[in-house]
C-alpha positions as CSV (number, residue, x, y, z in Angstrom):
1,X,-9.6,24.2,17.6
2,X,-9.4,26.4,14.5
3,X,-5.8,25.3,13.9
4,X,-6.9,21.7,13.9
5,X,-9.8,22.4,11.5
6,X,-7.4,24.2,9.2
7,X,-5.0,21.2,9.2
8,X,-7.9,18.8,8.5
9,X,-9.3,21.1,5.7
10,X,-5.8,21.3,4.1
11,X,-5.5,17.5,4.3
12,X,-8.8,16.9,2.7
13,X,-8.1,19.4,-0.1
14,X,-4.7,18.0,-0.8
15,X,-5.5,14.4,-0.7
16,X,-8.8,14.7,-2.7
17,X,-6.8,16.2,-5.5
18,X,-5.2,12.8,-6.0
19,X,-8.5,11.4,-7.2
20,X,-8.0,13.0,-10.6
21,X,-5.3,10.5,-11.6
22,X,-4.8,6.8,-10.9
23,X,-2.7,6.4,-7.7
24,X,0.9,5.2,-8.2
25,X,3.4,4.0,-5.7
26,X,4.7,7.5,-5.5
27,X,1.6,8.3,-3.5
28,X,3.1,6.2,-0.7
29,X,5.8,8.8,-0.2
30,X,3.1,11.4,0.3
31,X,1.0,9.6,2.9
32,X,3.6,9.8,5.7
33,X,3.8,13.6,5.3
34,X,0.1,13.8,6.2
35,X,0.4,11.8,9.4
36,X,0.3,14.3,12.3
37,X,2.3,13.7,15.5
38,X,0.3,16.6,17.0
39,X,-3.0,14.9,16.4
40,X,-1.7,11.6,17.7
41,X,-0.6,13.4,20.9
42,X,-4.0,15.0,21.2
43,X,-5.7,11.6,21.0
44,X,-3.3,9.9,23.5
45,X,-3.9,12.7,26.0
46,X,-7.7,12.3,25.6
47,X,-7.5,8.6,26.2
48,X,-5.2,9.1,29.2
49,X,-7.8,11.6,30.5
50,X,-10.3,8.9,31.1
51,X,-8.4,7.9,34.2
52,X,-8.6,4.2,33.6
53,X,-9.7,2.1,30.6
54,X,-9.7,-1.2,32.4
55,X,-12.1,-3.7,30.9
56,X,-13.9,-4.1,34.2
57,X,-14.1,-0.3,34.9
58,X,-17.3,1.6,34.9
59,X,-19.3,2.2,31.8
60,X,-21.9,4.9,32.8
61,X,-19.7,7.9,33.3
62,X,-19.0,10.3,30.4
63,X,-15.6,11.2,31.7
64,X,-14.0,8.1,33.3
65,X,-13.7,4.4,32.5
66,X,-13.9,2.1,29.5
67,X,-17.4,3.1,28.5
68,X,-16.6,6.7,28.1
69,X,-13.4,5.8,26.2
70,X,-15.1,3.6,23.7
71,X,-17.9,6.1,23.1
72,X,-15.4,8.8,22.4
73,X,-13.5,6.6,20.0
74,X,-16.7,5.9,18.1
75,X,-17.5,9.6,18.0
76,X,-14.0,10.2,16.5
77,X,-14.5,7.6,13.8
78,X,-17.9,9.2,13.0
79,X,-16.3,12.6,12.8
80,X,-13.7,11.2,10.4
81,X,-16.4,9.7,8.3
82,X,-18.3,12.9,8.1
83,X,-15.1,14.6,6.7
84,X,-15.0,12.0,3.9
85,X,-18.7,12.1,3.0
86,X,-19.7,9.1,5.1
87,X,-17.0,6.8,3.7
88,X,-16.7,4.8,7.0
89,X,-19.1,2.2,8.4
90,X,-18.7,2.8,12.2
91,X,-20.0,0.3,14.7
92,X,-19.6,-1.4,18.1
93,X,-18.7,-5.0,18.0
94,X,-19.0,-6.9,21.2
95,X,-20.2,-9.8,23.4
96,X,-20.7,-10.6,27.0
97,X,-17.8,-12.5,28.6
98,X,-18.1,-14.3,32.0
99,X,-16.6,-17.2,33.9
100,X,-13.1,-16.4,32.8
101,X,-10.1,-16.1,35.2
102,X,-9.8,-12.4,34.5
103,X,-13.5,-11.8,33.8
104,X,-15.3,-13.6,36.6
105,X,-18.6,-11.8,36.3
106,X,-20.6,-11.0,33.2
107,X,-19.0,-8.1,31.4
108,X,-19.7,-6.5,28.0
109,X,-16.5,-6.4,26.0
110,X,-17.1,-3.9,23.2
111,X,-14.7,-2.9,20.5
112,X,-15.1,-0.1,18.0
113,X,-14.4,-0.6,14.3
114,X,-14.7,1.5,11.2
115,X,-14.7,0.0,7.7
116,X,-13.7,1.9,4.6
117,X,-15.2,-0.1,1.7
118,X,-13.2,-0.8,-1.4
119,X,-14.5,0.3,-4.8
120,X,-14.0,-3.0,-6.7
121,X,-13.3,-5.7,-4.2
122,X,-15.1,-4.7,-1.0
123,X,-15.1,-8.1,0.5
124,X,-11.3,-8.2,0.6
125,X,-10.0,-6.7,3.9
126,X,-6.8,-5.4,5.5
127,X,-6.9,-4.3,9.1
128,X,-5.0,-2.0,11.5
129,X,-5.8,-2.3,15.2
130,X,-4.9,-1.0,18.6
131,X,-6.1,-1.9,22.1
132,X,-8.5,0.4,24.1
133,X,-8.0,-1.1,27.6
134,X,-5.3,-0.3,30.2
135,X,-4.1,-1.9,33.5
136,X,-1.9,-1.4,36.5
137,X,0.1,-4.0,38.5
138,X,-2.9,-6.0,39.6
139,X,-4.7,-7.1,36.4
140,X,-8.0,-7.2,38.3
141,X,-7.7,-3.6,39.6
142,X,-10.4,-1.7,37.7
143,X,-10.5,1.5,39.8
144,X,-7.0,2.8,40.2
145,X,-5.7,5.4,37.8
146,X,-4.3,3.5,34.8
147,X,-3.2,6.0,32.1
148,X,-2.1,3.4,29.5
149,X,-0.4,6.2,27.5
150,X,1.9,3.9,25.5
151,X,0.1,0.6,26.3
152,X,-2.0,1.1,24.4
153,X,-3.4,4.6,23.8
154,X,-0.5,4.9,21.3
155,X,-1.9,2.1,19.1
156,X,-5.5,3.5,19.2
157,X,-4.3,7.0,18.4
158,X,-2.3,5.7,15.5
159,X,-5.3,3.8,14.2
160,X,-7.5,6.9,14.4
161,X,-4.8,8.9,12.6
162,X,-4.4,6.4,9.9
163,X,-8.2,6.5,9.3
164,X,-8.1,10.3,9.1
165,X,-5.4,10.2,6.4
166,X,-6.4,7.2,4.4
167,X,-10.1,8.1,4.4
168,X,-9.3,10.8,2.0
169,X,-8.4,8.3,-0.7
170,X,-10.3,5.6,-2.5
171,X,-9.0,2.0,-2.6
172,X,-9.9,-1.2,-4.5
173,X,-9.9,-3.3,-1.3
174,X,-11.5,-2.5,2.1
175,X,-9.6,-1.2,5.1
176,X,-10.7,-1.9,8.7
177,X,-9.7,0.4,11.5
178,X,-10.2,-1.4,14.9
179,X,-10.0,-0.3,18.5
180,X,-10.1,-3.6,20.3
181,X,-11.3,-4.1,23.9
182,X,-10.4,-6.7,26.5
183,X,-6.8,-7.3,25.5
184,X,-5.3,-7.4,29.0
185,X,-8.1,-9.7,30.3
186,X,-7.6,-12.3,27.6
187,X,-7.6,-11.0,24.1
188,X,-11.4,-11.0,24.0
189,X,-12.0,-8.1,21.6
190,X,-9.8,-9.8,19.0
191,X,-11.5,-13.1,19.6
192,X,-14.9,-11.6,19.1
193,X,-13.9,-9.7,15.9
194,X,-12.0,-12.6,14.5
195,X,-15.0,-14.8,15.0
196,X,-17.2,-12.2,13.2
197,X,-14.8,-12.2,10.3
198,X,-14.9,-15.9,10.0
199,X,-18.7,-16.1,10.4
200,X,-19.3,-13.5,7.8
201,X,-16.7,-14.9,5.3
202,X,-14.3,-11.9,5.3
203,X,-11.4,-12.4,2.9
204,X,-9.0,-10.9,5.5
205,X,-5.5,-10.7,4.0
206,X,-3.6,-8.9,6.7
207,X,-4.0,-7.9,10.4
208,X,-1.6,-5.2,11.6
209,X,-1.8,-5.2,15.4
210,X,-0.2,-2.1,17.0
211,X,0.6,-2.6,20.6
212,X,3.0,0.0,22.1
213,X,4.3,2.2,19.3
214,X,5.4,5.3,21.3
215,X,8.3,4.4,23.6
216,X,11.9,4.9,22.5
217,X,13.7,4.6,25.9
218,X,14.4,0.9,26.7
219,X,14.8,-0.6,30.1
220,X,18.2,-1.7,28.7
221,X,19.3,1.9,28.5
222,X,19.0,2.1,24.8
223,X,17.3,5.2,23.3
224,X,16.4,4.6,19.7
225,X,13.7,6.1,17.4
226,X,14.9,4.5,14.2
227,X,13.9,0.9,14.5
228,X,10.7,-1.1,15.0
229,X,9.8,-4.8,15.4
230,X,7.5,-6.9,13.3
231,X,6.6,-10.1,15.1
232,X,5.4,-12.9,12.7
233,X,4.7,-16.5,13.5
234,X,5.7,-19.3,11.2
235,X,3.7,-22.4,10.5
236,X,-0.1,-21.8,10.9
237,X,-1.6,-23.2,14.0
238,X,-4.5,-24.4,11.8
239,X,-2.2,-26.7,9.7
240,X,-3.6,-30.2,9.2
241,X,-1.6,-33.4,9.5
242,X,-1.6,-33.8,5.7
243,X,-0.4,-30.3,5.2
244,X,2.4,-30.8,7.8
245,X,3.5,-34.0,5.9
246,X,3.6,-32.0,2.6
247,X,5.5,-29.2,4.2
248,X,8.2,-31.5,5.5
249,X,9.2,-32.2,1.9
250,X,8.5,-28.9,0.3
251,X,9.4,-26.3,2.9
252,X,7.3,-23.3,4.1
253,X,8.2,-23.1,7.8
254,X,9.5,-19.6,7.3
255,X,7.0,-18.6,4.6
256,X,3.7,-18.5,6.3
257,X,1.4,-15.7,5.1
258,X,2.2,-13.8,8.3
259,X,6.0,-14.0,7.6
260,X,5.5,-12.9,4.0
261,X,3.3,-10.1,5.2
262,X,6.1,-9.0,7.6
263,X,8.6,-9.2,4.7
264,X,6.3,-7.0,2.6
265,X,6.1,-4.3,5.3
266,X,9.8,-4.5,5.9
267,X,10.4,-3.7,2.3
268,X,7.9,-0.8,2.4
269,X,9.7,0.6,5.4
270,X,12.9,0.7,3.4
271,X,11.3,2.3,0.4
272,X,8.9,4.8,2.0
273,X,9.5,5.5,5.7
274,X,12.6,7.7,6.2
275,X,15.0,6.7,8.9
276,X,13.2,3.5,10.0
277,X,14.6,0.0,9.9
278,X,12.2,-2.8,10.8
279,X,13.3,-6.1,12.4
280,X,11.3,-9.1,11.3
281,X,11.2,-11.4,14.3
282,X,10.4,-15.0,13.6
283,X,8.1,-15.5,16.6
284,X,4.4,-15.0,17.3
285,X,5.1,-12.3,19.9
286,X,7.7,-11.5,22.5
287,X,9.0,-14.5,24.3
288,X,6.1,-16.3,26.0
289,X,3.8,-13.3,25.6
290,X,0.8,-12.5,23.3
291,X,-1.1,-9.7,21.6
292,X,-4.3,-9.0,19.7
293,X,-3.1,-10.4,16.4
294,X,-3.1,-13.9,18.0
295,X,-6.9,-14.5,17.8
296,X,-6.7,-13.9,14.1
297,X,-3.7,-16.1,13.7
298,X,-5.6,-18.8,15.6
299,X,-8.2,-18.8,12.9
300,X,-5.6,-18.9,10.1
301,X,-5.6,-15.2,9.1
302,X,-2.3,-13.5,8.3
303,X,-1.4,-11.2,11.2
304,X,1.6,-9.5,12.8
305,X,2.4,-7.3,15.7
306,X,4.1,-3.9,15.0
307,X,5.8,-2.3,18.0
308,X,8.7,-0.4,19.4
309,X,12.1,-2.1,19.6
310,X,13.1,-1.1,23.1
311,X,10.5,-1.7,25.8
312,X,10.6,-0.1,29.3
313,X,9.1,-2.5,31.8
314,X,8.9,0.1,34.6
315,X,6.3,1.8,32.3
316,X,4.2,-1.3,31.6
317,X,1.5,-2.8,33.9
318,X,2.7,-0.7,36.8
319,X,0.9,1.1,39.7
320,X,1.7,4.8,39.6
321,X,4.5,5.3,42.2
322,X,8.0,6.3,42.9
323,X,10.4,3.9,44.5
324,X,14.2,4.4,44.9
325,X,14.0,7.5,42.7
326,X,12.4,5.4,39.9
327,X,9.1,6.6,38.5
328,X,6.8,3.7,37.7
329,X,3.7,3.9,35.4
330,X,2.5,4.2,31.8
331,X,2.2,8.0,31.7
332,X,2.2,10.5,28.9
333,X,5.8,11.5,29.7
334,X,6.9,8.1,28.4
335,X,5.5,8.6,24.8
336,X,7.5,10.0,21.9
337,X,4.8,11.4,19.6
338,X,7.1,11.7,16.5
339,X,8.0,8.1,16.9
340,X,4.4,7.0,17.2
341,X,3.7,9.0,14.0
342,X,6.5,7.2,12.2
343,X,5.1,3.8,13.1
344,X,1.6,5.0,12.2
345,X,3.0,6.1,8.8
346,X,4.4,2.6,8.3
347,X,0.9,1.2,8.9
348,X,-0.8,3.7,6.7
349,X,1.6,3.0,3.8
350,X,1.2,-0.7,4.2
351,X,-2.6,-0.6,4.3
352,X,-2.7,1.7,1.3
353,X,-0.3,-0.4,-0.7
354,X,-2.2,-3.6,-0.1
355,X,-5.6,-2.0,-0.7
356,X,-4.5,-0.5,-4.0
357,X,-2.8,-3.7,-5.1
358,X,-4.7,-6.7,-6.6
359,X,-5.6,-9.6,-4.3
360,X,-2.7,-12.0,-3.5
361,X,-2.6,-15.0,-5.9
362,X,-4.6,-18.0,-4.8
363,X,-4.0,-21.7,-5.3
364,X,-0.2,-21.3,-5.9
365,X,1.5,-24.6,-6.8
366,X,5.1,-25.4,-7.8
367,X,6.8,-28.2,-9.7
368,X,10.3,-28.9,-10.9
369,X,11.7,-31.9,-9.1
370,X,14.6,-33.6,-11.0
371,X,14.5,-30.8,-13.5
372,X,16.6,-27.8,-14.5
373,X,13.5,-25.6,-14.6
374,X,10.9,-24.5,-12.0
375,X,7.3,-23.9,-12.9
376,X,4.7,-22.1,-10.8
377,X,0.9,-22.0,-11.3
378,X,-1.9,-20.1,-9.7
379,X,-5.6,-19.2,-10.2
380,X,-6.1,-16.0,-12.1
381,X,-7.7,-13.1,-10.1
382,X,-11.2,-12.1,-10.8
383,X,-11.0,-9.2,-13.3
384,X,-14.2,-7.5,-12.0
385,X,-12.8,-7.4,-8.5
386,X,-9.3,-6.5,-9.7
387,X,-9.6,-4.2,-12.7
388,X,-6.2,-2.7,-11.8
389,X,-4.4,-6.1,-12.4
390,X,-1.5,-6.0,-14.8
391,X,-0.2,-9.4,-14.1
392,X,2.1,-11.4,-11.8
393,X,5.6,-11.4,-10.6
394,X,7.6,-14.5,-9.5
395,X,10.0,-14.0,-6.6
396,X,12.7,-16.4,-5.4
397,X,15.5,-16.3,-2.8
398,X,18.2,-18.6,-1.3
399,X,16.7,-20.7,1.5
400,X,18.7,-19.0,4.2
401,X,18.0,-15.4,2.9
402,X,15.6,-13.4,5.1
403,X,14.2,-11.2,2.2
404,X,13.2,-11.9,-1.4
405,X,16.3,-11.5,-3.6
406,X,15.2,-12.1,-7.3
407,X,12.1,-11.4,-9.2
408,X,10.6,-11.6,-12.7
409,X,7.4,-10.1,-14.0
410,X,5.7,-12.7,-16.1
411,X,2.6,-10.9,-17.3
412,X,-1.1,-11.6,-17.0
413,X,-0.8,-15.4,-17.1
414,X,-1.6,-18.2,-14.7
415,X,1.6,-20.2,-15.0
416,X,5.3,-19.4,-15.7
417,X,8.5,-21.3,-15.9
418,X,11.9,-20.1,-14.7
419,X,14.5,-21.8,-16.9
420,X,17.7,-23.1,-15.4
421,X,16.5,-22.1,-11.9
422,X,16.7,-25.3,-9.9
423,X,13.8,-25.8,-7.5
424,X,16.0,-27.4,-4.8
425,X,18.2,-24.3,-4.3
426,X,15.6,-21.6,-3.6
427,X,12.3,-20.7,-2.1
428,X,9.7,-19.3,-4.5
429,X,6.6,-17.2,-4.4
430,X,4.2,-15.2,-6.6
431,X,2.8,-11.6,-6.2
432,X,0.0,-9.8,-8.0
433,X,0.9,-6.5,-9.6
434,X,-1.3,-3.6,-10.6
435,X,-1.0,-1.5,-13.7
436,X,0.5,1.4,-11.7
437,X,2.9,-0.9,-9.9
438,X,1.3,-1.8,-6.5
439,X,2.1,-5.3,-5.5
440,X,0.4,-7.8,-3.2
441,X,2.5,-9.7,-0.6
442,X,4.3,-12.7,-2.0
443,X,2.5,-16.0,-1.7
444,X,4.6,-19.1,-1.1
445,X,3.3,-22.2,-2.9
446,X,0.9,-24.6,-1.2
447,X,-1.2,-24.5,2.0
448,X,1.8,-23.4,4.0
449,X,1.9,-20.0,2.3
450,X,-1.7,-19.4,1.2
451,X,-3.4,-16.1,1.9
452,X,-6.8,-17.8,1.1
453,X,-9.2,-17.1,-1.7
């Protein structure tokens, strides 16, 4: 206990010293060193200790079931907030679900969120999430032991740890840390929170859904702690018929905001997370499957899934048992805490970079047909919300290139022309840049790439 307090105290003292100067991208090298694998392990063990966290499990006990788990998570967020002088708004967000295939009787589905408000643009949000609930082979079995160590205590523990570290800094935009409920029964926690964001007009620019970030031993026999996957869907499901017709002639199928969010995080991994290579996968999720970023994508918000590369299916959705010398079940022994800390670091760096950066450009358009030159235009960011804004950078790449290849800083303007860069041969985008060098994700022109206002 005293050792943990000493670590927290040192963290607070070290990070608070950064307030004296304006943050620079060099701070992003420092954040991963503050992420603690030991604290992540402690939180995973605590969550596993609730026996089962099934959505339909009991809620009255203080030691077992989904109710005890969500109350403990809320207490942890409140303790983190106390360490930073009350910098987090901690709350339950829920609703009663019934009449669903996996929730046949009225059941409260309650998530826990903590909001760290931005200093100049508090209504602009980026989010990190993990799932509270767990399950065994029978998705309706709410009583058997269901440790859910990797799926998904790892994601919740990572979210708590990111909050511990990032709450010691101040950001221009707001950060949401979310422990979402009801994932295994139908993504209900995400649906409830996404509806709240839409109802309240959140300018939600990024959802980083962490679902299984602790396993390095694949069912395919591969053991690898140096890679991770970023799942990102293409064309928005909310696209209108008119927008689809425009996209047919202008492109954008591989430049949705979710895809450019994934490219952004892929680049941050290269620059700031030692010994980690991320794979951007052009798919909503694993083949035919889904995760808690989907409800946000369904409403048009940019969102991706961050997870391990090599899954082990004998450790997912399994009754605890041994058959033919194979041990089944999602137990603590299947979690690599250093790897979970590495992926947590990726999240923390990504959240910090976006929250320190100005808001992504809005209303980006492009012109240049039958011309040697290409011109992009956009709406200038609000200076009160974005006092750190230095200007804008245009990016372009060959149409078959996975990552942005070329860039040019054009200053604090709302239009710029690239001379002798032919529009037909490249894809283009615009990013906002802060005075100290933080950049927003790149925004592809038109509705296909818009991050919203």
